[in-house]
C-alpha positions in Angstrom: 97.8 155.6 97.8 95.0 156.8 95.5 95.5 153.9 93.1 95.6 151.3 96.0 92.6 152.9 97.7 90.5 153.1 94.6 91.3 149.5 93.6 90.5 148.3 97.1 87.1 150.0 96.9 86.2 148.5 93.6 87.7 145.1 94.4 90.4 145.1 91.7 94.0 143.9 92.0 96.2 146.6 93.7 99.5 145.2 92.5 98.5 145.2 88.9 97.1 148.7 89.2 100.3 150.0 90.8 102.3 148.4 88.0 100.1 150.0 85.4 100.3 153.4 87.1 104.1 153.3 87.3 104.3 152.2 83.6 102.0 155.1 82.6 104.0 157.6 84.7 107.3 156.6 83.0 106.0 155.5 79.6 108.3 157.8 77.6 111.1 158.0 80.1 110.6 161.7 80.9 110.0 161.0 84.6 113.2 159.0 84.9 115.3 161.5 83.0 113.9 164.3 85.1 114.8 162.5 88.3 118.3 162.0 86.9 118.7 165.6 85.8 117.6 167.0 89.2 120.1 164.7 91.1 117.3 164.1 93.6 118.6 162.4 96.7 115.4 162.2 98.7 113.6 159.6 96.6 116.6 157.1 96.4 117.1 157.6 100.2 113.4 156.9 100.9 113.5 153.9 98.5 116.5 152.5 100.2 115.0 152.9 103.7 111.8 151.2 102.6 113.7 148.4 100.9 115.8 147.8 104.0 112.8 147.8 106.3 110.9 145.4 104.0 113.7 142.9 103.6 114.5 143.0 107.3 110.9 142.3 108.1 110.8 139.5 105.5 114.0 138.0 106.9 112.6 138.1 110.4 109.3 136.3 109.5 110.8 133.9 106.9 109.7 130.3 107.6 113.3 128.9 107.5 112.3 125.6 109.1 109.9 124.9 106.3 112.5 125.0 103.5 113.5 121.4 104.0 110.5 119.1 104.8 110.8 116.1 102.5 108.4 113.9 104.5 105.6 116.5 105.0 105.5 118.5 101.8 108.2 117.1 99.6 110.1 120.4 99.6 113.9 120.0 99.8 116.7 122.6 99.4 117.8 121.1 96.0 114.3 121.3 94.7 114.0 124.9 95.8 117.3 125.8 94.1 116.2 124.0 91.0 112.9 125.8 90.9 114.7 129.1 91.3 117.1 128.3 88.4 114.2 127.2 86.2 112.3 130.5 86.9 115.4 132.5 85.9 116.1 130.5 82.8 112.5 130.0 81.5 110.7 133.1 82.7 112.6 136.2 83.4 115.7 136.3 81.2 114.1 135.2 78.0 111.2 137.6 78.5 113.4 140.6 79.0 115.7 139.6 76.1 112.7 139.3 73.8 111.2 142.6 74.8 114.2 145.0 75.5 113.8 146.6 72.0 110.4 147.9 73.1 111.8 149.7 76.2 114.8 151.7 74.9 114.7 154.1 77.8 115.6 151.2 80.1 117.7 148.8 78.1 120.0 149.9 75.4 121.4 146.6 74.3 121.2 142.9 75.0 123.8 142.9 77.8 121.7 145.4 79.8 118.7 143.3 79.1 120.5 140.2 80.4 121.5 142.1 83.5 118.0 143.3 84.1 116.5 139.9 83.4 118.7 138.4 86.1 118.6 141.2 88.7 115.2 142.7 87.9 112.4 143.1 90.4 110.3 140.1 91.2 109.0 138.7 94.4 107.0 141.3 96.4 104.0 140.8 94.2 104.4 137.0 94.6 104.5 137.5 98.4 101.3 139.5 98.2 99.6 136.9 96.1 100.6 134.0 98.3 99.3 135.8 101.4 96.0 136.4 99.6 95.8 132.7 98.5 96.6 131.6 102.1 93.5 133.5 103.3 91.4 131.8 100.7 92.4 128.2 101.7 91.4 126.6 105.0 94.0 126.5 107.8 96.4 123.5 108.0 94.6 120.4 109.2 91.1 121.6 108.4 90.8 120.0 105.0 91.8 116.9 103.0 95.5 115.9 102.7 96.0 117.4 99.2 94.9 120.9 100.2 96.9 120.6 103.5 100.0 119.8 101.5 99.3 122.7 99.1 98.9 125.2 101.8 102.0 124.0 103.6 104.1 124.2 100.4 102.9 127.6 99.1 104.8 129.9 101.5 108.2 128.2 101.4 108.1 127.9 97.6 107.3 131.6 97.1 
């Protein structure tokens, strides 16, 4: 809360600041090993409850009808699946495979790096950024056709 509040006051990016704070906290792996040694059950329980609540909310507000609008925005289900595949193949997996040697406390070999590259965390920051971008652009129908198509396609793609 201190990091988010401070970054909000100075106008910086809260998501990046939280990532940096978490990386600093567990830079040498001591925090993670201490949590494992204590067999702490409160933090995993709290994390699970927050994850369930977040994903239940996202599922409830998900714009399902906007996932297939070929005439309005050009978004179709095959294009969305192709985009998701390209993100996995070109962004996440190669990055983790190239950098797993620098994080030995997290990944011990290339198979764990491949697993982490496929199942690793991504998305909540993107949702935060798309909501911020949506506030910057005008509402649908208040601008030219190109910006209207962009604002209509941002949320379903993310």
